[in-house]
N, C-alpha and C positions, 0 to 999 in steps of 0.2 A: 504494500500500500504506500502511495506517495503522500506522506503526511503533510508536507509543505503545500502541495497542490490542493489537497482537500481542505486544509486550513484557510488558504486564500479564497477558495470557493465559499466556504462557510462565512467568512467575513463579508464577502460580496452579497451573499444571500441574507445576511443579518438585518438588512434594511427592509422594513415592511413593504415599501413600494416596489423594491426589486423582487421581493418574494411574490408579490401579486403579479408582476410582469411574468415571472417564471410560470406561475399558475396559469395565466392567460395563454402563454405559448405552449403549455402542455396539451392544450386542446387542438391548436393548429398554428401554422405560421401566420404571422400578422404583419401588416403594413404599419409603419410608425404612426400614421394618422389614426388607425383603428385602435392601437394601444393607447394613444393619447386620449381617446374618447372615454377611457375608464378612469381618468385621473383629473384632478383639478390643479394642474401645473402646466408650465409652458413647454413648448417644443425643445428649447435649449436644455431644460431640466431633464426631459425625457432622454435627450441625446446623451447627457452626462451619465444617467443610469445605465443606458444601453452600452456605452463605452466600457463601463466598469464590468458589466456582465460579459461583454465580448473579450475583454482583456484577459479574464481568468478562464475563458474557454467554455462558458455556459451557453452562450448564444453565438450564432453566426449571422452575418448580415450580407444581403445581396442588394445591389442597387438596380432597380428596374425603372427606367426613365428617370423621373425626378424623385421617385419614392424609394425609401429604404424598407426592405422586408426582413423581418427577424424570424429566426428559427431556433428552437431549443435543440442543442447538439445531442444527438443520440449517443455518441461515444462518451460524452460527459455523463449523461444520465446513467448509462450502464456502469461506468467506472464508479460514480458516486454511490449508486445503490449497492454495488458489490462491496465497496469500502465500508458503508454503514452496516451491512450485514456482517462483515468480518469483524468490525469494531465491537458490535454488540452481541455477537453469537454466544460467547461464554456467559454474558449477562443474562440472556434469555434462559439458558439452561439453569443458571443459579436461581432465577426467579421461580421457575417451575419446581425446582427441588425444594426451595424454601416454602413454597405454597403447600407442597405435599407434606412437609414436616409440620407445618402449622396446622393443617387439617388433621393429621394424626394426633398431634398434641391436644387439639380441641376435643377429639373423639375420646381420648384417654381421660381427659379431665371430666367430661360429662358422664363417663361411666362410673367414676369414683363417687 
């Protein structure tokens, strides 16, 4: 796992507006003007947010005539999901084990 890359991506995604942009792009590619319709800020502000997301490799941009179209990068999504699964895999097992222990303890306590 590339901890540095994932850390930079998490920092970029930590902004609620960028998180919403990622959510919007998870449904389909979008023109900047369509993304902008979901926010109450200016085009230069959107451009700043998109540059941050593009710089860390979360989105890609293509220019079609005068419009910029943004796409959530599939390779990033796959890498990020794999990294999160890896990062929390042992934690999930521990949570399940602790829940079973707690259940067993509760059963034993209620029998007494």
